Structure formats: C-alpha cells, structure tokens
Backbone of each chain as ProteinMPNN parsed JSONL, in Angstrom:
{"seq_chain_A": "MKIDVTPVPFEPWALVRLHEQALASRAKVGACAVFVGTMRDINEGDEVRAMTLEHYPGMTERHLTRIAEEAEQRWGLQDVLVVHRVGQLLPADPIVLVAVWAGHRREAFEACRFIMEDLKSKAPFWKKEQLDAGERWVEHNTPGH", "coords_chain_A": {"N_chain_A": [[100.799, 136.553, 112.669], [97.993, 138.328, 113.85], [94.95, 138.425, 115.585], [92.349, 140.286, 116.906], [89.576, 140.822, 118.921], [87.963, 143.319, 120.443], [86.645, 144.998, 123.345], [87.657, 147.383, 124.027], [88.466, 150.757, 123.201], [90.559, 151.43, 120.346], [93.704, 152.539, 118.895], [94.335, 152.745, 115.68], [96.62, 153.378, 114.087], [98.779, 153.393, 115.8], [98.774, 150.719, 116.531], [99.393, 149.485, 114.107], [101.975, 150.44, 113.707], [103.329, 149.365, 115.93], [103.005, 146.621, 115.443], [104.365, 146.356, 113.057], [106.965, 146.981, 113.798], [107.622, 144.723, 115.175], [107.776, 142.77, 113.288], [109.127, 139.802, 111.994], [110.11, 139.392, 109.507], [110.867, 141.735, 108.168], [112.537, 142.675, 106.118], [111.708, 141.349, 103.903], [109.39, 142.494, 103.19], [107.665, 144.419, 100.888], [105.476, 145.919, 100.661], [102.76, 147.396, 102.384], [99.414, 147.243, 103.14], [96.685, 149.02, 104.456], [93.536, 149.027, 105.982], [91.186, 151.05, 107.542], [88.244, 151.21, 109.253], [85.755, 153.446, 110.318], [83.327, 154.712, 112.68], [80.423, 156.273, 111.463], [78.4, 159.279, 111.841], [75.969, 159.26, 110.727], [73.34, 157.426, 109.207], [71.415, 155.976, 106.719], [70.073, 158.393, 106.449], [69.546, 159.21, 109.035], [70.583, 160.676, 112.129], [73.106, 159.203, 114.031], [73.67, 158.443, 117.324], [75.143, 156.713, 118.911], [76.551, 153.388, 118.959], [76.072, 149.874, 119.255], [78.029, 147.04, 119.176], [77.667, 143.697, 118.641], [78.927, 140.352, 119.085], [79.754, 136.892, 118.322], [81.152, 135.269, 120.647], [84.066, 133.399, 120.313], [83.222, 132.017, 117.843], [83.478, 134.257, 116.192], [86.203, 135.096, 116.432], [87.399, 132.775, 115.531], [86.485, 132.652, 112.9], [87.621, 134.986, 111.811], [90.324, 134.369, 112.079], [90.52, 132.234, 110.334], [89.936, 133.479, 107.842], [92.141, 135.208, 107.681], [94.236, 133.392, 107.623], [93.69, 132.089, 105.234], [94.061, 134.188, 103.397], [96.773, 134.709, 103.853], [97.961, 132.401, 102.829], [97.024, 132.379, 100.172], [98.005, 134.754, 99.019], [100.619, 134.715, 99.752], [101.488, 136.152, 102.056], [103.456, 138.199, 104.329], [102.656, 138.984, 106.834], [99.686, 139.477, 108.894], [97.305, 141.642, 110.396], [94.435, 141.93, 112.256], [91.976, 143.82, 113.776], [89.051, 144.252, 115.641], [86.426, 146.168, 116.932], [84.099, 145.697, 119.633], [81.053, 146.074, 121.556], [80.123, 149.209, 123.108], [80.139, 151.972, 120.925], [81.2, 155.225, 119.758], [80.531, 157.965, 117.445], [83.117, 158.406, 115.015], [84.834, 156.682, 116.27], [87.282, 154.163, 115.73], [86.324, 151.176, 114.084], [87.17, 148.883, 112.777], [90.27, 147.363, 111.875], [92.357, 146.382, 109.302], [95.363, 145.134, 108.404], [97.901, 144.322, 106.139], [100.956, 142.739, 105.277], [103.128, 142.4, 102.599], [105.014, 141.076, 99.778], [104.757, 142.607, 97.485], [102.804, 145.347, 96.034], [100.434, 144.513, 94.732], [99.644, 142.034, 95.859], [99.31, 142.946, 98.478], [97.227, 144.922, 98.33], [95.118, 143.358, 97.247], [94.805, 141.253, 99.096], [94.162, 142.634, 101.441], [91.723, 143.782, 100.774], [90.235, 141.471, 100.26], [90.152, 140.243, 102.82], [88.743, 142.203, 104.246], [86.267, 142.326, 102.861], [85.333, 139.705, 103.156], [85.145, 139.556, 105.898], [83.11, 141.465, 106.346], [80.94, 140.25, 105.099], [80.706, 137.723, 106.228], [81.755, 137.353, 108.897], [80.653, 136.887, 112.229], [79.248, 139.537, 113.402], [77.152, 142.084, 114.748], [75.385, 145.109, 114.336], [73.877, 147.601, 116.339], [72.082, 150.525, 116.287], [71.945, 153.604, 118.095], [69.573, 155.993, 118.087], [68.023, 159.311, 118.114], [65.353, 158.747, 118.196], [65.201, 156.254, 119.3], [66.271, 152.785, 119.367], [67.809, 150.762, 116.765], [68.381, 147.794, 114.88], [70.985, 147.269, 112.534], [70.258, 146.13, 109.391], [71.339, 145.231, 106.997], [74.402, 145.089, 105.06], [76.457, 147.541, 103.35], [77.337, 147.235, 99.883], [80.696, 146.397, 98.9], [81.935, 146.514, 96.479]], "CA_chain_A": [[99.406, 136.934, 112.478], [97.308, 138.643, 115.094], [93.518, 138.706, 115.476], [91.888, 140.768, 118.204], [88.212, 141.362, 119.022], [88.164, 144.008, 121.723], [85.671, 145.994, 123.798], [88.405, 148.59, 124.407], [88.801, 151.599, 122.043], [91.958, 151.242, 119.926], [94.274, 153.544, 118.019], [94.817, 151.833, 114.632], [97.962, 153.668, 113.538], [99.751, 152.937, 116.801], [98.824, 149.257, 116.472], [100.124, 149.124, 112.883], [103.405, 150.718, 113.918], [103.836, 148.365, 116.885], [103.048, 145.306, 114.799], [105.411, 146.388, 112.027], [108.273, 146.952, 114.47], [107.89, 143.366, 115.661], [107.794, 141.815, 112.171], [110.384, 139.059, 111.899], [110.576, 139.336, 108.12], [110.695, 143.094, 107.636], [113.299, 142.897, 104.888], [110.992, 140.707, 102.789], [108.16, 143.249, 102.954], [107.774, 145.542, 99.973], [104.216, 146.654, 100.631], [101.815, 147.232, 103.493], [98.123, 147.888, 102.872], [95.93, 149.156, 105.701], [92.176, 149.546, 105.916], [90.6, 151.409, 108.838], [86.836, 151.599, 109.164], [85.346, 154.191, 111.513], [81.889, 154.889, 112.823], [79.851, 157.535, 110.977], [77.31, 159.766, 112.704], [74.708, 159.282, 109.979], [73.06, 156.199, 108.462], [70.075, 155.98, 106.123], [69.451, 159.696, 106.646], [69.304, 159.518, 110.447], [71.759, 160.885, 112.983], [73.355, 158.083, 114.935], [74.348, 158.948, 118.522], [76.084, 155.694, 119.396], [76.309, 152.101, 118.319], [76.537, 148.725, 120.024], [78.435, 145.936, 118.309], [77.596, 142.385, 119.296], [79.571, 139.288, 118.312], [79.553, 135.528, 118.805], [82.482, 134.962, 121.191], [84.541, 132.078, 119.881], [83.064, 131.858, 116.395], [83.989, 135.44, 115.487], [87.667, 135.006, 116.403], [87.743, 131.622, 114.706], [86.243, 132.993, 111.502], [88.636, 135.968, 111.396], [91.595, 133.644, 111.955], [90.45, 131.442, 109.104], [90.057, 134.402, 106.703], [93.516, 135.711, 107.636], [95.098, 132.275, 107.185], [93.443, 131.861, 103.798], [94.72, 135.283, 102.672], [98.228, 134.511, 103.968], [98.372, 131.351, 101.89], [96.682, 132.711, 98.787], [98.849, 135.831, 98.495], [101.973, 134.583, 100.279], [101.733, 137.352, 102.868], [104.436, 138.122, 105.421], [101.933, 139.057, 108.109], [98.329, 140.036, 108.885], [96.79, 142.13, 111.676], [93.016, 142.288, 112.189], [91.422, 144.233, 115.071], [87.651, 144.658, 115.488], [85.787, 146.599, 118.175], [82.745, 145.297, 120.009], [80.558, 146.892, 122.67], [79.545, 150.53, 122.838], [81.004, 152.857, 120.141], [80.736, 156.583, 119.475], [80.966, 158.417, 116.121], [84.554, 158.617, 114.797], [85.626, 155.582, 116.844], [87.651, 153.091, 114.812], [85.587, 149.916, 114.259], [87.925, 147.732, 112.273], [91.593, 147.578, 111.27], [92.944, 145.244, 108.586], [96.672, 145.493, 107.853], [98.617, 143.156, 105.586], [102.321, 142.99, 104.822], [103.37, 141.483, 101.487], [106.203, 141.39, 99.0], [104.457, 143.616, 96.461], [101.545, 146.058, 96.272], [99.26, 143.798, 94.233], [99.254, 141.087, 96.911], [98.871, 143.687, 99.665], [95.894, 145.501, 98.071], [94.103, 142.313, 97.039], [94.582, 140.497, 100.34], [93.503, 143.531, 102.396], [90.327, 143.882, 100.364], [89.628, 140.147, 100.444], [89.877, 140.048, 104.251], [87.7, 143.145, 104.649], [84.962, 141.951, 102.283], [84.892, 138.455, 103.77], [84.753, 139.931, 107.271], [81.811, 142.151, 106.318], [79.825, 139.415, 104.649], [80.579, 136.434, 106.931], [82.137, 137.276, 110.313], [79.454, 137.159, 113.031], [79.118, 140.79, 114.143], [75.869, 142.748, 114.473], [75.362, 146.494, 114.817], [72.614, 148.201, 116.754], [72.292, 151.973, 116.357], [71.139, 154.402, 119.015], [69.128, 157.236, 117.454], [67.185, 160.115, 119.003], [64.023, 158.14, 118.274], [65.266, 154.906, 119.871], [67.325, 151.897, 118.863], [67.444, 149.877, 115.657], [69.422, 146.915, 114.357], [71.355, 147.435, 111.125], [69.771, 144.871, 108.824], [72.195, 144.727, 105.91], [75.643, 145.824, 104.829], [76.629, 148.174, 102.042], [78.266, 146.48, 99.043], [82.033, 146.974, 98.884], [82.508, 146.51, 95.129]], "C_chain_A": [[98.771, 137.236, 113.822], [95.856, 139.029, 114.817], [93.055, 139.165, 116.849], [90.471, 141.323, 118.091], [88.129, 141.995, 120.397], [87.05, 144.993, 122.078], [86.332, 147.335, 124.133], [88.702, 149.427, 123.156], [90.274, 151.42, 121.666], [92.375, 152.341, 118.966], [94.967, 152.798, 116.872], [96.252, 152.096, 114.192], [99.054, 153.265, 114.513], [99.899, 151.418, 116.735], [99.591, 148.784, 115.237], [101.628, 149.309, 113.097], [104.039, 149.683, 114.854], [104.021, 147.005, 116.222], [104.194, 145.262, 113.789], [106.806, 146.313, 112.656], [108.637, 145.541, 114.907], [107.961, 142.335, 114.54], [109.16, 141.139, 112.068], [110.983, 139.195, 110.499], [110.492, 140.702, 107.447], [111.396, 143.304, 106.3], [112.635, 142.259, 103.672], [109.757, 141.503, 102.384], [108.427, 144.414, 102.0], [106.542, 146.417, 100.002], [103.388, 146.351, 101.867], [100.536, 147.957, 103.089], [97.319, 147.876, 104.158], [94.532, 149.675, 105.392], [91.719, 149.846, 107.337], [89.166, 151.849, 108.592], [86.437, 152.298, 110.446], [83.832, 154.401, 111.528], [81.457, 156.263, 112.316], [78.705, 157.965, 111.881], [75.99, 159.85, 111.949], [74.555, 157.961, 109.228], [71.61, 156.235, 107.997], [69.325, 157.277, 106.47], [69.207, 160.084, 108.09], [70.616, 159.737, 111.189], [71.893, 159.734, 113.958], [74.19, 158.594, 116.105], [75.434, 158.002, 119.006], [75.708, 154.363, 118.748], [76.802, 150.991, 119.25], [76.847, 147.602, 119.045], [78.459, 144.649, 119.11], [78.368, 141.378, 118.451], [79.269, 137.947, 118.957], [80.909, 135.077, 119.333], [82.897, 133.532, 120.819], [84.437, 131.946, 118.376], [83.66, 133.045, 115.645], [85.513, 135.364, 115.339], [88.113, 133.881, 115.461], [87.576, 131.95, 113.219], [87.302, 133.979, 111.0], [89.998, 135.288, 111.198], [91.629, 132.861, 110.647], [90.611, 132.317, 107.855], [91.516, 134.838, 106.548], [94.465, 134.614, 107.154], [94.933, 132.017, 105.691], [94.157, 132.932, 102.962], [96.235, 135.115, 102.704], [98.715, 133.501, 102.942], [98.186, 131.789, 100.448], [97.622, 133.755, 98.197], [100.274, 135.787, 99.041], [102.379, 135.76, 101.15], [102.821, 137.115, 103.914], [103.741, 138.216, 106.781], [100.559, 139.715, 107.928], [97.972, 140.49, 110.305], [95.327, 142.525, 111.465], [92.535, 142.626, 113.602], [89.989, 144.706, 114.825], [87.074, 145.004, 116.847], [84.463, 145.889, 118.379], [82.317, 146.188, 121.169], [80.05, 148.235, 122.2], [80.539, 151.435, 122.102], [80.355, 154.22, 119.94], [81.224, 156.988, 118.081], [82.452, 158.772, 116.111], [85.427, 157.556, 115.476], [86.037, 154.615, 115.737], [86.864, 151.819, 115.137], [86.472, 148.737, 113.903], [89.244, 148.192, 111.67], [92.018, 146.286, 110.594], [94.258, 145.727, 107.988], [97.351, 144.237, 107.346], [99.985, 143.603, 105.09], [102.675, 141.936, 103.782], [104.64, 141.897, 100.751], [105.964, 142.562, 98.06], [103.062, 144.2, 96.658], [100.32, 145.273, 95.825], [98.73, 142.821, 95.303], [98.677, 141.836, 98.118], [97.457, 144.244, 99.471], [94.83, 144.397, 98.013], [93.781, 141.578, 98.333], [93.83, 141.354, 101.358], [92.015, 143.621, 102.065], [89.571, 142.568, 100.571], [89.233, 139.945, 101.908], [88.715, 140.94, 104.681], [86.327, 142.721, 104.121], [84.441, 140.659, 102.896], [84.404, 138.715, 105.192], [83.346, 140.534, 107.275], [80.666, 141.211, 105.978], [79.659, 138.149, 105.489], [80.929, 136.423, 108.417], [80.945, 137.671, 111.19], [79.583, 138.368, 113.969], [77.76, 141.386, 113.785], [75.877, 144.127, 115.11], [73.948, 146.9, 115.211], [72.881, 149.692, 116.956], [71.38, 152.606, 117.396], [70.854, 155.754, 118.361], [68.359, 158.065, 118.483], [65.847, 159.418, 119.242], [64.037, 156.738, 118.884], [66.38, 154.085, 119.242], [66.849, 151.142, 117.629], [68.652, 149.036, 115.261], [69.716, 147.282, 112.916], [71.066, 146.093, 110.458], [70.621, 144.347, 107.676], [73.381, 145.633, 105.701], [75.65, 146.486, 103.466], [77.581, 147.334, 101.202], [79.61, 147.177, 98.964], [82.632, 147.05, 97.496], [81.682, 147.386, 94.203]], "O_chain_A": [[98.971, 136.516, 114.8], [95.569, 139.844, 113.94], [93.337, 138.506, 117.85], [90.203, 142.191, 117.261], [88.215, 141.299, 121.409], [86.569, 145.732, 121.219], [85.652, 148.301, 124.479], [89.144, 148.877, 122.148], [91.133, 151.278, 122.536], [91.549, 152.984, 118.318], [96.064, 152.273, 117.058], [97.015, 151.16, 113.952], [100.134, 152.843, 114.1], [101.002, 150.888, 116.866], [100.344, 147.812, 115.301], [102.437, 148.459, 112.723], [105.138, 149.19, 114.601], [105.035, 146.332, 116.405], [104.901, 144.26, 113.679], [107.707, 145.669, 112.12], [109.816, 145.198, 115.002], [108.183, 141.153, 114.802], [110.2, 141.797, 112.055], [112.199, 139.124, 110.322], [110.09, 140.805, 106.288], [110.897, 144.036, 105.445], [112.967, 142.596, 102.535], [109.146, 141.222, 101.353], [109.277, 145.269, 102.251], [106.536, 147.516, 99.447], [103.321, 145.214, 102.333], [100.565, 149.137, 102.74], [97.268, 146.87, 104.865], [94.364, 150.634, 104.639], [91.846, 149.006, 108.229], [88.916, 152.761, 107.804], [86.736, 151.817, 111.539], [83.162, 154.278, 110.503], [82.038, 157.284, 112.684], [78.113, 157.152, 112.591], [75.017, 160.422, 112.439], [75.524, 157.438, 108.679], [70.697, 156.49, 108.782], [68.125, 157.267, 106.743], [68.711, 161.179, 108.354], [71.621, 159.08, 110.918], [70.933, 159.34, 114.622], [75.287, 159.116, 115.907], [76.501, 158.428, 119.45], [74.681, 154.243, 118.081], [77.81, 151.142, 119.94], [76.027, 147.259, 118.193], [79.165, 144.524, 120.111], [78.455, 141.53, 117.233], [78.617, 137.873, 119.998], [81.731, 134.562, 118.574], [82.133, 132.586, 121.006], [85.451, 131.78, 117.697], [84.273, 132.873, 114.591], [86.044, 135.549, 114.244], [89.073, 134.025, 114.703], [88.408, 131.58, 112.391], [87.819, 133.827, 109.893], [90.727, 135.603, 110.258], [92.643, 132.835, 109.948], [91.33, 131.951, 106.925], [92.061, 134.841, 105.444], [95.383, 134.873, 106.375], [95.903, 131.761, 104.978], [94.78, 132.622, 101.947], [96.909, 135.351, 101.701], [99.73, 133.703, 102.276], [99.066, 131.6, 99.608], [97.997, 133.669, 97.028], [101.052, 136.715, 98.82], [103.475, 136.302, 101.006], [103.072, 135.983, 104.326], [104.18, 137.606, 107.756], [100.311, 140.413, 106.945], [98.292, 139.816, 111.284], [95.016, 143.35, 110.605], [92.67, 141.814, 114.517], [89.743, 145.478, 113.898], [87.21, 144.239, 117.802], [83.787, 145.523, 117.417], [83.116, 146.96, 121.7], [79.607, 148.393, 121.062], [81.651, 151.651, 122.583], [79.131, 154.353, 119.951], [82.204, 156.436, 117.581], [82.974, 159.355, 117.061], [86.641, 157.54, 115.271], [85.215, 154.279, 114.884], [86.745, 151.428, 116.299], [86.525, 147.734, 114.614], [89.333, 149.25, 111.047], [92.041, 145.226, 111.218], [94.265, 146.634, 107.155], [97.38, 143.213, 108.029], [100.144, 144.7, 104.555], [102.545, 140.737, 104.029], [105.254, 142.92, 101.055], [106.841, 143.403, 97.858], [102.235, 143.621, 97.362], [99.271, 145.354, 96.465], [97.537, 142.792, 95.603], [97.681, 141.411, 98.704], [96.592, 144.067, 100.328], [93.781, 144.495, 98.649], [92.616, 141.313, 98.629], [92.955, 140.85, 102.062], [91.161, 143.546, 102.948], [88.417, 142.561, 101.0], [88.112, 139.527, 102.201], [87.813, 140.496, 105.391], [85.34, 142.756, 104.856], [83.24, 140.526, 103.132], [83.391, 138.17, 105.629], [82.502, 140.166, 108.092], [79.56, 141.352, 106.499], [78.584, 137.549, 105.475], [80.442, 135.556, 109.142], [80.295, 138.682, 110.924], [79.963, 138.25, 115.134], [77.274, 141.22, 112.666], [76.308, 144.306, 116.25], [72.971, 146.593, 114.528], [73.786, 150.076, 117.697], [70.224, 152.218, 117.564], [71.762, 156.549, 118.115], [68.076, 157.592, 119.583], [65.281, 159.485, 120.333], [62.989, 156.098, 118.976], [67.316, 154.631, 118.658], [65.654, 150.907, 117.456], [69.792, 149.5, 115.301], [68.797, 147.575, 112.151], [71.558, 145.052, 110.895], [70.624, 143.146, 107.408], [73.376, 146.795, 106.108], [74.951, 146.061, 102.546], [78.537, 146.773, 101.738], [79.673, 148.407, 98.96], [83.725, 147.591, 97.329], [82.004, 147.511, 93.022]]}, "seq_chain_B": "MAITVKFFASLRERVGVEMTTRPYRDGLTPADLWRDVLPDTPIPGNVLVAVNMDYATPDRVLTDGDEVAFFPPVTGGAA", "coords_chain_B": {"N_chain_B": [[74.311, 114.007, 127.831], [73.593, 116.928, 125.784], [72.063, 119.228, 123.46], [73.203, 122.463, 122.871], [71.595, 125.537, 122.349], [71.781, 128.625, 120.758], [70.872, 132.082, 120.362], [71.289, 135.096, 118.506], [71.645, 138.718, 118.509], [69.259, 140.68, 116.673], [67.572, 138.58, 116.276], [67.633, 137.166, 118.676], [66.374, 139.015, 120.321], [63.907, 139.049, 119.108], [62.888, 136.44, 119.39], [63.128, 136.106, 122.066], [64.852, 134.467, 123.463], [68.029, 133.64, 124.683], [69.866, 131.591, 125.217], [69.517, 128.064, 125.341], [68.924, 124.616, 126.226], [68.517, 121.438, 124.642], [67.347, 118.05, 124.621], [69.354, 115.494, 123.084], [68.644, 113.659, 120.095], [68.575, 110.893, 117.779], [69.318, 111.782, 114.448], [68.607, 114.393, 114.685], [68.223, 117.812, 113.639], [69.267, 121.286, 112.996], [66.972, 122.632, 112.042], [64.907, 121.089, 113.181], [65.382, 121.682, 115.863], [64.817, 124.416, 115.933], [62.039, 124.314, 115.509], [61.325, 122.916, 117.819], [62.01, 124.749, 119.854], [60.702, 127.086, 119.109], [57.793, 126.717, 118.329], [55.72, 128.184, 117.206], [56.758, 129.963, 115.425], [57.768, 130.359, 112.179], [60.869, 129.38, 110.621], [62.99, 132.048, 109.81], [63.648, 133.153, 106.439], [66.141, 134.318, 105.932], [67.78, 133.524, 107.958], [70.835, 132.646, 109.59], [72.812, 129.768, 110.222], [74.859, 128.144, 112.579], [76.956, 125.428, 113.425], [78.707, 124.198, 116.062], [80.256, 126.508, 115.875], [80.826, 126.79, 113.171], [79.64, 127.677, 109.934], [76.573, 126.211, 108.831], [74.029, 124.176, 107.232], [70.414, 124.286, 107.701], [69.516, 121.671, 107.65], [71.481, 119.983, 108.521], [72.698, 117.048, 110.034], [72.906, 116.492, 113.457], [75.327, 115.947, 116.147], [75.546, 114.446, 119.377], [75.993, 116.781, 122.005], [76.633, 118.94, 120.444], [76.892, 122.481, 119.624], [74.512, 124.737, 118.635], [73.794, 127.581, 116.702], [71.653, 130.319, 115.95], [71.324, 133.093, 113.856], [70.873, 136.54, 112.614], [71.493, 138.084, 109.306], [74.912, 139.158, 108.993], [76.553, 142.172, 110.147], [79.071, 143.476, 110.39], [82.252, 145.3, 110.453], [82.915, 148.34, 108.576], [81.819, 151.293, 106.806]], "CA_chain_B": [[74.679, 115.175, 127.011], [72.451, 117.634, 125.202], [72.42, 120.202, 122.435], [73.075, 123.858, 123.291], [71.032, 126.367, 121.282], [71.989, 130.049, 121.036], [70.314, 133.058, 119.419], [72.039, 136.342, 118.592], [71.262, 140.015, 117.945], [67.826, 140.976, 116.547], [66.838, 137.312, 116.379], [67.524, 136.885, 120.115], [65.336, 139.894, 120.876], [62.605, 138.686, 118.53], [62.37, 135.179, 119.929], [63.141, 136.194, 123.522], [65.683, 133.397, 124.025], [69.455, 133.824, 124.401], [70.486, 130.273, 125.199], [68.72, 127.017, 125.959], [69.43, 123.288, 125.84], [67.495, 120.477, 124.258], [67.93, 116.708, 124.604], [69.777, 114.98, 121.771], [68.033, 112.432, 119.576], [69.157, 110.512, 116.486], [68.798, 112.437, 113.25], [68.208, 115.778, 115.001], [68.817, 118.861, 112.796], [68.952, 122.638, 113.478], [65.573, 122.963, 111.724], [64.084, 120.448, 114.223], [65.566, 122.43, 117.11], [64.048, 125.659, 115.806], [60.616, 123.98, 115.732], [61.167, 122.545, 119.236], [62.109, 125.924, 120.728], [59.757, 128.122, 118.665], [56.805, 126.016, 117.501], [54.771, 129.089, 116.545], [57.48, 130.901, 114.555], [58.5, 129.703, 111.084], [62.273, 129.783, 110.555], [63.103, 133.113, 108.801], [64.384, 132.754, 105.24], [67.512, 134.828, 105.898], [68.498, 133.162, 109.188], [72.088, 131.914, 109.403], [72.944, 128.678, 111.191], [76.212, 127.637, 112.809], [77.08, 124.25, 114.286], [80.058, 124.226, 116.654], [80.923, 127.729, 115.407], [81.047, 126.791, 111.716], [78.381, 127.794, 109.206], [75.985, 124.924, 108.447], [72.67, 124.317, 106.706], [69.44, 123.886, 108.729], [69.216, 120.23, 107.609], [72.667, 119.252, 108.967], [72.412, 116.1, 111.115], [73.752, 116.868, 114.596], [75.934, 114.951, 117.025], [75.3, 114.797, 120.774], [76.96, 117.74, 122.545], [76.849, 120.063, 119.515], [76.353, 123.813, 119.909], [73.837, 125.26, 117.442], [73.467, 129.0, 116.843], [70.831, 130.952, 114.917], [71.504, 134.546, 113.892], [70.482, 137.269, 111.403], [72.639, 138.469, 108.467], [75.936, 139.848, 109.785], [76.718, 143.58, 109.755], [80.289, 144.013, 110.994], [83.078, 146.177, 109.628], [82.524, 149.747, 108.506], [81.867, 151.994, 105.526]], "C_chain_B": [[73.418, 115.8, 126.432], [72.977, 118.558, 124.116], [72.213, 121.601, 123.023], [72.567, 124.679, 122.103], [71.184, 127.834, 121.663], [71.332, 130.911, 119.954], [71.052, 134.371, 119.604], [71.281, 137.532, 118.003], [69.746, 140.167, 117.819], [66.992, 139.706, 116.683], [66.618, 136.94, 117.852], [66.407, 137.732, 120.723], [63.95, 139.489, 120.385], [62.037, 137.432, 119.18], [62.401, 135.162, 121.46], [63.94, 135.084, 124.193], [67.138, 133.695, 123.674], [70.138, 132.466, 124.27], [69.57, 129.281, 125.887], [69.371, 125.676, 125.606], [68.245, 122.393, 125.503], [68.137, 119.094, 124.263], [68.31, 116.282, 123.179], [68.92, 113.777, 121.389], [68.607, 112.162, 118.193], [68.497, 111.282, 115.348], [68.408, 113.888, 113.463], [68.942, 116.786, 114.106], [68.544, 120.234, 113.425], [67.506, 123.029, 113.192], [64.625, 122.334, 112.747], [64.153, 121.242, 115.519], [64.773, 123.727, 117.092], [62.57, 125.385, 116.114], [60.355, 123.597, 117.192], [61.093, 123.787, 120.118], [61.003, 126.932, 120.403], [58.68, 127.534, 117.76], [55.882, 126.954, 116.722], [55.431, 130.041, 115.557], [58.185, 130.142, 113.434], [59.935, 130.218, 111.023], [62.431, 130.861, 109.466], [63.997, 132.686, 107.633], [65.837, 133.179, 105.258], [68.327, 134.416, 107.126], [69.773, 132.379, 108.834], [72.22, 130.911, 110.55], [74.418, 128.32, 111.336], [76.131, 126.417, 113.722], [78.524, 124.188, 114.757], [80.906, 125.349, 116.045], [81.393, 127.681, 113.966], [79.691, 126.925, 111.041], [77.899, 126.413, 108.758], [74.608, 125.196, 107.85], [71.688, 123.815, 107.769], [69.153, 122.378, 108.744], [70.419, 119.364, 108.0], [72.288, 118.311, 110.118], [73.425, 116.314, 112.243], [74.303, 115.664, 115.335], [75.697, 115.408, 118.455], [76.397, 115.737, 121.292], [77.2, 118.946, 121.657], [76.278, 121.365, 120.075], [75.781, 124.364, 118.603], [73.497, 126.729, 117.69], [72.631, 129.456, 115.656], [71.079, 132.45, 114.997], [71.118, 135.206, 112.571], [71.703, 137.562, 110.54], [73.617, 139.341, 109.242], [76.161, 141.258, 109.246], [77.949, 144.199, 110.413], [81.017, 144.953, 110.059], [82.574, 147.598, 109.643], [82.577, 150.222, 107.071], [81.67, 151.065, 104.338]], "O_chain_B": [[72.319, 115.264, 126.575], [74.183, 118.651, 123.888], [71.165, 121.885, 123.605], [73.057, 124.527, 120.984], [70.774, 128.246, 122.748], [71.251, 130.518, 118.791], [71.407, 134.731, 120.726], [70.415, 137.387, 117.139], [69.015, 139.824, 118.749], [65.852, 139.746, 117.146], [65.547, 136.46, 118.225], [65.605, 137.251, 121.523], [62.962, 139.567, 121.116], [60.846, 137.368, 119.485], [61.774, 134.305, 122.083], [63.726, 134.794, 125.37], [67.457, 133.969, 122.517], [70.893, 132.226, 123.328], [68.925, 129.601, 126.886], [70.274, 125.626, 124.771], [67.136, 122.569, 126.007], [69.32, 118.957, 123.953], [67.662, 116.668, 122.207], [68.523, 112.983, 122.241], [69.068, 113.079, 117.513], [67.274, 111.415, 115.296], [67.933, 114.548, 112.538], [70.135, 116.635, 113.846], [67.681, 120.345, 114.296], [66.874, 123.691, 114.016], [63.644, 122.963, 113.145], [63.144, 121.455, 116.19], [64.141, 124.101, 118.08], [61.934, 126.117, 116.872], [59.299, 123.91, 117.741], [60.245, 123.885, 121.006], [60.437, 127.555, 121.302], [58.651, 127.816, 116.562], [55.324, 126.565, 115.696], [54.747, 130.84, 114.918], [59.1, 129.362, 113.699], [60.185, 131.38, 111.343], [62.052, 130.626, 108.318], [64.972, 131.956, 107.815], [66.687, 132.503, 104.68], [69.441, 134.903, 107.319], [69.785, 131.567, 107.909], [71.802, 131.167, 111.679], [75.138, 128.205, 110.345], [75.341, 126.38, 114.665], [79.45, 124.134, 113.948], [82.087, 125.174, 115.745], [82.27, 128.452, 113.576], [78.703, 126.359, 111.508], [78.693, 125.56, 108.361], [74.086, 126.307, 107.95], [72.059, 123.022, 108.634], [68.615, 121.859, 109.722], [70.382, 118.146, 107.828], [71.63, 118.731, 111.07], [74.635, 116.315, 112.018], [73.833, 114.536, 115.184], [75.651, 116.607, 118.728], [77.582, 115.513, 121.045], [77.893, 119.88, 122.058], [75.336, 121.371, 120.867], [76.481, 124.445, 117.593], [72.978, 127.083, 118.749], [72.859, 129.045, 114.518], [71.05, 133.023, 116.086], [71.041, 134.543, 111.536], [72.831, 137.323, 110.971], [73.205, 140.169, 110.056], [75.988, 141.516, 108.055], [77.885, 145.313, 110.932], [80.494, 145.356, 109.019], [81.899, 148.026, 110.579], [83.271, 149.651, 106.23], [81.686, 151.516, 103.193]]}, "name": "protein", "num_of_chains": 2, "seq": "MKIDVTPVPFEPWALVRLHEQALASRAKVGACAVFVGTMRDINEGDEVRAMTLEHYPGMTERHLTRIAEEAEQRWGLQDVLVVHRVGQLLPADPIVLVAVWAGHRREAFEACRFIMEDLKSKAPFWKKEQLDAGERWVEHNTPGHMAITVKFFASLRERVGVEMTTRPYRDGLTPADLWRDVLPDTPIPGNVLVAVNMDYATPDRVLTDGDEVAFFPPVTGGAA"}
C-alpha cells in the first residue's frame, strides 16, 4: 500500500504502471480499478484560472492510510495506491489518483469507489479557486452517487 | 504542557489565527478553547473538530498536550 500527498505534479498512468510492476502478488490480481480526478477550468459557471489545495499535514496522510487499510480488509485487496496533489494547480492537472488491485472486478470497483467517496467527504483537504474576479474557497463537494 | 490549537483554510482566514497555544485545565473541551480564542465569534454549525488528528466532537474532554484543530467542511478530490 502506498499513500502520497505531494506538492509536485504527477503523471497518474506512469505511477500506476510503476506500482503494478512492483506488486508482489501480481498472479493473484484479476482486476485493477483506477480513478483519476483532474482539475476543470470551470466551476459554478465561472472560469477558474488556478487552484490552491491546502491540507492538514499529518492528519491527511493518516486519514488516507486508514481508508486504504479499511478497504484492503473489507474487500481483501492485493494492493492500494492513493496519490493526492496539494499546492498550486492548473486546469487539466491531475488532483487525485486511486488505484486498487483485487482478485475480481466487483471488489476492485467497489473498493475504488469507497476510497474515493470517503476521501472526498472526510480527508482534510480544502480547495481555493483563483478566478478573474479574485479568490474563493470551495465550500462544498459535489455528490458522487 | 499546553494545548495546541490550529485553524485551517477559510476558517483560518476568517478568524485570523493559524496556530496558538492555551494552558491546559481539567475538563477542558474544544468548545471551551474556541470560546477562549474567539470570545466574540460563536462556533460555526458546520465546523469540524479534530483532536490529535482524529475527528472528535466539540465536547470531547481533552488531555494535557493534545493538539486541537478546527476546520471547515473538506473539499478534496475531484469531479
């Protein structure tokens, strides 16, 4: 399992490939589900030029680790990779990567979604958007179901 | 020892405090700390509280040395 909160831009597909190559239990894996979230250039009808993502160093990593461990146990996963950007982002930048490796597709889909929804509703991250008219904090998340 | 108090994101900007410390006393709760630091600001209904980096309720009784954080609803992830 790997959890990473990084101020450095990342390339999700390269990270998935690297992580998969290092999997100890590759022969047990029948399914891999991947979610990649990227930054859009529009929100609530306004053009967004850039975005700053703040987190709570320590608690954020701890919470993500806990979610991933819970998913591993609940769905008997072979491995989990979660990467989340912080700092200054531009439109089209990847924000979040959740990849899970499981025996079968049902476990993979369900665990990937569980981690993503829990992350969105509970992991301590906050977005601030930079618009032409100034800055604003994003006050609530879109529902995922 | 003392209690460390942290504020994050829009809440930090609103209250104008990033981090402060307060002396510990028996029975102290996050709600007491909020009133100590911000006597003129009622605690917002949607504020989230963490004690030692775990979610907690504002009436949780603290232990000396605890770290208490107040923050707004979280907005991570994407799409």
